N, C-alpha and C positions, 0 to 999 in steps of 0.2 A: 366185875372184878372187885368185890367189896369186902369179902370175908377172908380172914386168915384160914389156912388149911385147905383152900380150894385147890383142885387139880386142873391145870391148864394144859390143853393139847395132849392129855393122857400121860404126862410125865413130869410136869413142872409144878411142884407143891409150894404155894405161897406161904411165906413165914411172917414177914412184917413189912409195912409200908416204909420206904426210906426216902421218898421224895414225890413231889407233885408240882404241876404247873399248867400253863395254858396248853402245852403240847401233850400232856398225858400224866399218868401215874406210874411210879416205879416201885417195884416190890423186890425185896430179897426173897429168893426162892431156892428150892433144892431140885436139881435134876435127878429124879429117882432112878433113871436108867443108868446114868454115869456116876451117880453119887458125888456130885460136886455142887457148890454154891454158885448160883447165877443171879443175874438181875433180869427181871421181867418188866418190860415197859409196854403198857397199853396206850396206843396213840389215840388221842381224842380228836375226831374230825370237827371242823368248824361248823357251828350251827347255821341254819338258814339255807342249807343246800336242798335242792330237789332230790328225789330218790335217785335219779340218773346221775346227778353230780356227786352224791354221796358214794355211789358205787364206783364212779370214776376215781374219786379221791382214795377210796379203799384199795383199788387195784394199783394206783400209783404208789401209795405208801408201801404196799407189799413189794413192788418192783424196786423202789429205792432201797428198801431194807436188804433185798438180795444183792443189789449193787454194793452197798456198804459192806456186806459180808465178804466181798472179794479182797478187801484191804486187810493185810496182816502186817502189823507194825507194833513194836514194843511200846510206843507211846500213843497208840490208838486203842480205844475200847473195842474188842472184837465182837462182832455179831455172830452168834452161834446158830440161830434159827429164826425163821419167820413163820409165825403161826396166826391163828385167828381165834377169838373168843367172843361169843355173843355178838357176832357181826363186826367186831372191831379188830383191826390189825394189832398184832402183838409181836414185839421184838424180844428175843432171848439173847442176852449179852453177857459178856464177862463181868464178874462182880469184883469191884475194887473198893475195899474199905477206904473211904476218902471223904474230903470236903471239896465243894466247888470253889473255884477262885472267887466267885461272886460272894460266897459266904465269908471267906477269909478277908476280902476287902471290907465287907460290912463290919466285921469284928475289929480289924486292925486299922482300918482307914486307908493306909498306904503301905506299900512294900518297898524295901531297898532296891535300887536299880539293878544291882548284881543278882539279887534273888529273882527279879523279874526276867533278867537275861537268861538265867538258868532254866526258868520255866519256858521262856520263848524258844530256846534252842530245841527243846524236846518236842514242843508242839509243832514248830516249823518243820522239824524232821519228819513227823508223821504226815503233815499236810503236803510236803514235797513228794512223799511216796504216794499219797492219794492222787495228786495231780498227775504223776507219771502213769497211774492206773486209770486216768480219765475220770476221776471222781472229784467233784467240787463240793465243799462242805455247805456253803450257802448261809450258814447261821452261826458264825463264830462270835462268841461273846463269853464273858467270864463264867456264866452259868454252865457252859459246855466244856470247861476245862476242869478236870478233876485232879486234885492234889492228894497223893497217897503218902505212905511212909517212905523214908529214905529219899525225900525230895523228888520222888517220881511224879511226873505230870503226864496225863493222858487226855486226849480229846475224844468227845463222844458226840452222838447224834449226827453222823454224816448224812447229808442229803435229806434228812427227814423234814426240815422246815418247808422245803418246796413240795414234798410229797403230800403234806397235810394242809397246805395253803397258808402256812405261817408267814408273817411279814408280807402280806398281800392284801389288796383291797377286795373285800367280799362284794357280793351282788348288792348288798344294802349300802355299800359305800363306806363301810367301817374298816379302818385299818387294823388288821390282826397282828399283834406283836409289836415290839418296839423297834424303831429304825435307828436307834442310837449308835449301833455298830455297823451299819450298812456303809458300803462304798458309795461315793457320789453318783457313779454311773448307774448303780442299781436303783438309787433313789430317783433317778431320771427315767427309769423304766426299762433299762437294758437287762438282759438275762445275766445272772451271776456267772462269773468266770474265775479261773485261777487268780487273776490279778485282783479280783474283788476279795478273795480270801486273804490276800496279802494285806490289803487295807484294813479288813476287819480284825486281823490278828494285831496289826499295829494299834488299832483302837483299843483292843483288849489289854495289851501291854501298857498303853498310855493310861488307861483307867486304873491299872494296878499301881502305877507310880504316882499319878496325880490325884487319885481318889474318885475320878469320874471320867466318862468318855469324852473325846475331843469336842463334840458338839453339845455337850451337856445333856440334861434330861428335861423332859417337858411332858406334862400330863396330856397336852394337846399333841397327839402323834403327828397330825398333818403339819403343824407348825414346825415340829422337829424335823420332819421329812424335808421341808423346804430348806432348812439350815444345812442339812446334810448335802442336799443337791448343790448348794453354792460352794461347798468344799472349803469354807473358811473357818479356821479354828485358832484358838490361842496356842502358841507353841508351849511345849512342856517347860516347867520351871524347876522341877526337882529331879529331872532325869539324869543329869550329869553325863557320864559316858554313853548313856543310851540315847541322848538327844539326836545325834546325826543319824542313827539307825531309824528311830521313830519318824524323823522328818522325811527320810527316803521312802519308808513304807506308807506314809500318809500323803504322798503326792497326789493331787487331785486327778491328774491324767493317768489312766491305768497303764499306758505304754511307757510311762516314765518310771514306774515302780520297779524294784528288783523282783525277780522271780522268787518263789518260795524257797528254793534251794539257795539262792543268793542271800535271802533274808536270814536263813539259818546260819550261813557263814559269817554274816555281819554280826549276828548275836554272839557267835562263838568268839569272834575277835574281841568283843567287849569283855567276855569272861577271861580271855587270855591276856588282856591288857595290851593288845596290839592296836596299831592305828586303824581307823575305820575308813576303808576305801569307799569310793562312790561306785556302787554296783552298776554294771553296764546292762541296761535293759535290752540291748540288742541280742543278748545271749538267749532271751526267752520270748521277746516280743518284737514285732516289727511294725514300724509306723508307715502308713501309706506314703507320706512325703516328709522328708527331713525338714525341720524348721530352720529358718535362716539364723545363723549365729548372731547374737547381739552382744555388744559390750555391756553386760548387765551391771557392771560396777558404775557405769555412768547413766543408768536408767533404772527407774522403778516403775513397775506397771503390773497389771493383772496377769495371772498365770496364763500359760499357753492354752488355747482352747482344747478341750478333750477330743481325742480321736479314738475310735473303737480299736481295741487290741486285736492283733492277728497272730494266732499261734504259729510258731515256727513249724513248718511242715505243711501249712495250709497253702492255698493258692496265692502266690505273690506275683503281681504283674512283672514280666521280664522286661528289662531295659532293652531298648532298640539296639540291635547289633550294628557295630560300625561296618561300613563296606569293606569287603576283603581287599579290594584294590588299595584303599587308603592305608591299610596295615602294611602291605608289601612296599608301598612307597616310603613309609616311615622307616622300615628296615633298611632300604637302600640308602636313604639319607644318612642314617647312623653309620653304616659301613663307610660311606664316602667321607664323612667327617673324621672317622678313626684313621683312615688311610692318609688323609691330609695332615693330621697331627704327626703320624709316624714319619712321613716324608720331611716335615719341618724339623723334627728332632734329628734325623739323619743328616740333613743339610747343615744344621748348626754344629754337629760334632765334626763334620768333614771340613768346613770352611771357617769356623770360628777360631780366633787367635787367643781366646781366653782372657782378653783384656777387660772384659766386663765382669769377671768373677768377683771383684771387690766392690761392685756397685751395691747401693742400698736398695731395699724393696720400695715399690711405689708408696707414697705417703698414705697413712690410714685416714679415713674420714674423721672429722672432729667429733668428740663425744658430746652428747647433749647435756646442757645445763652444767657444764664444767666437770661432769663425771667421766670416768674412764669408759671407753667404748664397750657396751655390753655385748656379750656373745652367749650363745647357748652352749651347754657342756660339750655338745658334739661338734662345735664349730669354733674351737679355740684359735686364737691368732697364732700363725706359724711363721718361721723364717725359712724362705726357700733358698735352695742351693743351685737351682737351675740357672743357666745363663739368661740375662735379661735382654738379649737381642730381639729385634722385631720378629724374627722367625720363630722364636720359642716363647714369646711372652704369654701366649695362650696356655701353655702347659703349666705355668706357675700356679694357677688356680686349682689344679688338680693334684698338686704335690701332697703327699700324706703329711699329717701334722707331726711335728717333732717335739712340740711343747704343749702342755695343757694348762688351762687356768686352774687356779686353786679352787677346789670344790667345797662349798659351805656344807655344814652338817644339817640334818633335819631340823634340829633345834633352832639354828640360825635362820633357816628359810621360813619356818613357821613363826619365828619371832618377828621377822620383818612384816608378815601379814598382820599379826596382832598389833604391832606398833602402828602400822598404816591406819587401821581402823580406829585406833585410839586418838589419832590426830585429826581425822575428818569428823565433822565438817568445819571445825574451828581453826585449825592450824594448817591451812592449805599449802603454804610455802614449804613447810617441812614435809608434808605428805607428798607433794609433787616430786621431791627428790628421790622418793622410793619407787617411782614408776619407771619402766623401761621405755625404749624408743617408740614402740608401737602405741602405747597408751599416751605418751607425750605428743605423738603426732596429731592428736585431736586439737592441740593448742590449749594454752593455759587459760585463755579467756573463756573458752567453752567449758573447760573443766571447772573453773570457779563458778560459772553461771549455774551449772548443774547442782553443785553442792550447796549453793545458796537456797535451793528449794527444799533441802532436807534439814529437818530440825535436829535429828540425832540418829546414830547408827550403833548397834550393839551386836557383838558376836555371841551366838548361842552355842553352848558346848565349847569344843576345842577344835581349832583348825587341824586338818589332817593332810599330810603330804601323801600323794599317790603319783609315783613316777616323777615327771617334771612339773607337776601341777600341785596346787594346794586347794582342797575342798573346804569351804567355810559356809556355815549357815548364819545369815544376817537378819536382823530385825531393824527395818527402817521406820522412823517416825516422821510423818509428813502431814502437816495441817491437823495434828492431833490424832491421826489414824496410824495404826501399826500394820506393817506388811512384812511377812517373812519370805525370804528368798534364799536359795542355795546357789553358791557361785563356785566355779572352777577357775582358779587363777593360774595362768601359765607363767612360770618363772624363768628368768635368765640370770646369768652370772657375769659380772664384769671381770676384767683381766686380773684385778686384785682380789677376786673371790667374793665380791659383794653381791648378794641376791637382790633382784629387782622384780617388781610385778609388771609383766610385759603384756599380758592379755587377760581379759576378764569376760567370761561368758556365764550366763545363768543356766543352771541345769534343771 
């Protein structure tokens, strides 16, 4: 396929070459049967194969091309036909006058975060549809994102990298293709999965904002592959509101990442200027065993070891069912307790003389560190009107609340988190007063001992409130080394409406 004007598969007339690379050559052509402009791509199989391996790769590329043709999405380049020319597989695709994101990055250096979010929303939408159809891209990178007029973005080359052996070690031991945008689990030898596409898209968007992929570039592909496998990279510095989204997409453990549909929603939240929630990976992935929650605010360590992702709908071990007899016994106990409470209430109403109506409630426990006793929004302190006789004292704990604590605004809650991390590790006395009872239960000596091991801590991006928690991305500096962690801080509110950090777990 070297001369303009050639006819391919009896209907596609080549006009001009519009691109080439390790994977193949792309031509602008005309479909003479339907009278439309198309893109024709001849896939180049890797050299060094035996005739049997070459035939296997050819058949695989034809099969992958047919699979890609199943996907119909406005932000995916459509595959019209799969043909063959001079023994080489050929894909006939939608033609989009465009430039690749890779060429735009080369020309401009970096792109504004909001422009990258706009590109990411479109690409993630197409990939979410692909994953629903059972198609994994496997080779997401800036060169496979096409940018057309009117800010339209489309993804191309679905599944082709695996079909022709790209990003794989050949028989001679040479790595074909660059691993700069691979997910760590793929670098470790696992098969690409939808979660791998999420990481690769995060790497692509990272490169558009920062000017290069998270793990950098290296002419020694094997050395770069080892860096990718470790999953350690410098956090983005220019991403602004995109920072929390990128950090979620680039989590080293595939089951911790958002699904592609969740990633699309996170990117849309950036465009809309809305708070960025922490996506729940349980909506699309399931971990074989849940990790033990650790108070990550008092601990800095390596990421949780990776576990293979399990797609929802796959075989998941069922939890052992509780004996049926135990369930019946529990129900009988509940009924007995309810009957006892009702008898107590009736007895109090029948024989009580009302002399206890003016008595005060039992005294509240003292507040820690001189602060008002903190409560969660759903458990505000109440004043009970039930008699305080011994027969009815148990019912006072179940009386419905009649007053509620003043609720702080989102700005106040996020402000407490920002202030707390501006105080540690230097002003621990002031920081201690911003902690709730659960975190203070560790003891101040233990608290101070931990922070003495930390040189500095910095918030990356902006803390985001989600429900009763605040999600924050932190960079710890310890012994000259930097470590990035994402934390979910559980908040409580005192009676006077002051928010406190009550729990801290690393996500």
